[in-house]
C-alpha positions as CSV (number, residue, x, y, z in Angstrom):
1,M,-94.3,15.3,-37.8
2,A,-97.8,13.7,-36.9
3,A,-95.6,10.3,-36.0
4,I,-92.9,11.6,-34.0
5,V,-95.6,13.9,-31.4
6,G,-98.1,10.7,-31.5
7,L,-95.4,8.2,-30.9
8,E,-94.0,10.5,-27.8
9,A,-97.5,11.0,-25.9
10,L,-96.8,7.6,-25.0
11,T,-96.0,6.9,-22.1
12,K,-96.0,3.0,-21.3
13,P,-96.0,-0.4,-23.5
14,C,-98.8,-0.6,-25.6
15,E,-100.2,-1.9,-29.1
16,V,-100.0,0.7,-31.8
17,E,-101.4,1.1,-35.1
18,L,-99.8,4.5,-36.6
19,Y,-101.7,5.0,-40.4
20,S,-99.7,7.5,-42.6
21,D,-100.0,8.6,-46.0
22,S,-96.5,8.9,-46.3
23,K,-95.3,5.4,-48.3
24,Y,-91.7,6.9,-47.2
25,V,-92.9,7.0,-43.4
26,V,-94.3,3.7,-43.3
27,D,-91.6,1.8,-45.3
28,A,-88.3,3.7,-43.7
29,I,-89.8,1.5,-40.1
30,N,-91.3,-1.4,-42.0
31,Q,-88.7,-2.0,-44.7
32,N,-86.0,-1.7,-41.7
33,W,-84.8,1.5,-43.5
34,L,-84.3,3.7,-40.9
35,E,-82.1,0.9,-39.3
36,G,-80.1,0.8,-42.2
37,W,-79.9,5.0,-42.4
38,V,-78.5,4.9,-38.7
39,V,-75.8,2.5,-39.4
40,K,-74.7,4.4,-42.5
41,N,-74.4,8.0,-41.1
42,W,-78.1,8.8,-42.5
43,K,-77.1,7.7,-45.9
44,L,-79.1,6.4,-48.6
45,N,-77.1,3.8,-50.7
46,T,-76.6,6.9,-53.2
47,K,-74.4,8.0,-50.9
48,N,-77.0,11.0,-50.5
49,P,-78.1,12.4,-47.5
50,V,-81.9,10.8,-46.2
51,K,-84.5,13.2,-46.7
52,N,-85.9,14.9,-43.4
53,I,-83.0,14.1,-41.3
54,D,-83.4,16.3,-38.4
55,L,-87.0,14.7,-38.1
56,W,-85.8,11.2,-38.9
57,K,-82.8,12.0,-36.1
58,Q,-85.8,13.5,-33.7
59,F,-88.1,9.9,-34.2
60,S,-85.2,7.4,-33.7
61,C,-83.9,9.4,-30.8
62,N,-87.3,9.1,-29.0
63,N,-88.4,6.2,-30.1
64,T,-85.8,3.7,-30.3
65,M,-87.1,2.6,-26.9
66,L,-90.4,2.8,-27.1
67,M,-90.2,0.8,-30.2
68,L,-88.5,-1.6,-28.3
69,T,-90.9,-2.7,-25.9
70,M,-94.1,-2.1,-27.4
71,D,-95.9,-3.6,-30.6
72,C,-96.3,-0.6,-33.3
73,Q,-97.5,-1.2,-36.6
74,F,-97.3,1.5,-39.5
75,K,-99.9,1.2,-41.7
76,K,-99.9,2.9,-45.5
77,I,-103.4,4.7,-46.4
78,N,-104.5,7.4,-49.3
79,S,-103.8,10.5,-49.2
80,K,-107.2,11.2,-50.4
81,L,-110.8,10.1,-49.1
82,S,-114.0,10.5,-51.1
């Protein structure tokens, strides 16, 4: 949800580094899973539905054009900081 809110706050093309402790979120963007899910009607290769489909649909709809016009990098961080 934080990635959605953060990207929705942007009003013009810019460079963004989005850090997440969720490997699922980072991989969905960096490995183009999101694009595949849209093409496959929100299904995984196993034919099961994508987890958190409502959030992914919101992310996809609200950010597709924005993501195409800016440099956005998603990076994985550890969730436990010492």
